[in-house]
N, C-alpha and C positions, 0 to 999 in steps of 0.2 A: 321804485315803489315812495319810496319816500326824495323830495329835490327841497336842495333849500336850496334862495339865492342871491345872492346881497344882501343878507343880512345883519342888524346894524342894531345897536344898540346908546343908548345914551342915558348916563346917569348924571342931576345935577347940572350938565353943560359939557361934562368930561363924554368923552366919545369912549368906550369901553370896549365896543369889539365891531369892527367897518370893515363889511364886504363877505360876508363870510360864508360864502356857496361851499357845498357836497353833493352827491345822491345816496340813497345805504337802497339795498338789494334785496330782498325777501330774500333770509335767514342770514344776513349781515350784520359783523360784529366791527360797530366805530367807538373807540373809547376818544375822551376828550382830555386831551392832560395843561397840563400848564402850570404857575404858579399861585398861591394864592390871589384873589382879588384881578384875574385876569378877565375876570368871565364867562369860565364854564357852567354855575347855577344859573345867571340869567341868560343865558344860549339857551339852556333844557327846559327857559317859564317859556320863552316866545316860543319860541316847537309844540310847545305841549299846548300852545296861545294860554297861557298862566298872565304870562303879560306882555300888553300890546313893544313890536320894534318901535323903532324911529324910520327903515328900511327896509325893503323885502320882500323876499316873495316865499310861503308858501306851495309848494303840491303833494297833495298822496292819493298816486293814479291819478294823477293827472287833473287833480283839481284844490280848489280853496277852501282852506278851512268854511268862507264863508257860503261855499255852494254847499259843502258838506251838512254846511250845519257845526257850531265850534262844540256843544253837548256830542255829540253825535265825533269830530273830532279828537274831543279828549279818552272817548271811547276807542281809536284807533290806537294814538295815540298819548301812551299812559304815561304819567311822570309820578317813580315814587322817588320822595323822597329822603334826605340822610335822617333831618329829628325825627323822633320818632313819634305819631301822630295820638294825643289823646283819645281811642277809641272806646267806647261803652261795649257794654256785651262780650261774644265771644267771637274766634276769629272767621271760626264756620257760617255762624249770622250772620258778621257783615259780610261772605261771600256773597251768598243765599239774597241778603238785602239790594246787594247790589246789582247782583241778576237782576232784578224788580226792573230796575232803572230804564225808562223808552228807551234809550241811547245803547240797553247792553241785550235787550229781547231777541232773542232769535238768533243770535251766534251764538258758532262754536263753543265749548272747551273743551279744559285740555283737562286732568288728571288727579286734583290736587295731596289726594293720597298719594301719591306715586311725588309728588311732586315734594312735598312735605318726605315722606323718605328719603330723596337724595338727594335733600341738604341735611340728613343726619338727623330729622323731628321725629319724635315716638306721636305716633298719629293722638293719644291722648291729650298735645299739646293745641291742637287746631281749638278743642273744647274748653278750652281753660280762660278763663280772663282774657282778656286784652292787658289787662293795668299786675293781672298773676307775674305775667312774663320778664323773662331779664329783655334787657339788650340785646341782646342778641338774636336772642328763642325769636321776639317780637318780628324784631329787620327781618328773621328769614322767614318766616311767618308773610308777613307781611309780601316780599319777594314770594311766595309761595302761593296767598291769591290773587293777584295781579300778572302772575304769568299764567294758573288760570283761566282766564277768563278770556286767552288768547288774543290781546289787541295785536293791528299789526306790525307796529311799532314800539319798544321798553326803552320810558328813557332810568336810566341808573344815576343814581346822586350818591357815586360811596360805597355800592350796597353792600362790602365787606366789611365797613367800616369796626362794626364794630363782634367781627365773628373774629376769633383764632383763627389762627393757620391752616389748623386740620379743617373746622366748620369754612374759610375760607373757600379750600381746595373744593369738597363737596359744591360751593355752593354755586363757583367755577361753574364744573361739570355739568349742572342742569340747567344751569340759567343757558350755555350755549348747545345741549340739545332739547329747548323747551322751544322750539322753531318758530323762535320769536323772530325782527331783528332786532339788534341793540345797539343803543346808544349810552356809554359807560364811560362815568366822571371816579380816575379813579385818579391818585397820591401814589402808588404805588408804580416805585416804577420797571418789575420785574411782573405787574398782574398778567401787560396787554401783553406778552413775551411768552407767559403762560396758556394763555389763550388763543391771544392770535385773532387775524380778523383787520385791519386800518389805526390810525389814529390823527388825530388835526389834533397838533398845536395850538394852543393860542399863546397868547396873543397876535399869531401870525396868521392864521389859520390857514398853514402848511399840511395836508397831508401827506401822510410816510405810511406804506406800504410794511405792513408786520412780514418779517417770515415765520410758514407755517410753526406750530406749538411741539413741541417734542412728545414725542412718544409718554403713553406714562410708565413707566417701569417696571416692567416684568417678573414675576413672582417667582423665587425661587424656591424648591420642591426643598422638604426639608426630610435628609432621608433617616429614617428607623435603624438603627441599629437589631439587626436580630436576635431574637432571643436563642440561648443557649438548644 
């Protein structure tokens, strides 16, 4: 579905990413790992066509960003930054306002309320002001909104960095089950193995398949003592 071939990023004359190539099929998860400064976010921004790469080609369903149109490309290949974005209004207002963009009209939608529930959020959070949300709430709500817009690919820049361990596991499960292909930056060495998929190691651009994630632990039934 998404094909990246020979992508190169140069910053101030210094090559950061060279000849990065991979393909991503529908429903697949690709983690991007590597030390700080190796170009993980630069790679994501180039795939989202927010920054121009110095070389390489991008194809979505066999079509280039120029053929699709850049606003439409960004609707189908959606970047979710790590940093909190200062937004006005409520998440619900933002969600419905986004659907009015020409590039978003007539596209299928996911279930925003179900995604919020799966990520451990109360429904009321969606109607609070963005400024009232904690860092972890704002991060999860933005993930819910972007997943509900149903792009072909979500580009996730450390999507659980502001989450506690319990919320992190809920976000991992919700994203994996949202039906969208994922490219996912992480600094958590265990996260790719919990979620599964494959892993792109920078700066070498080596692709490493991941083993299937372990099954969730089975609930242990509590035996109630019999009443005399």
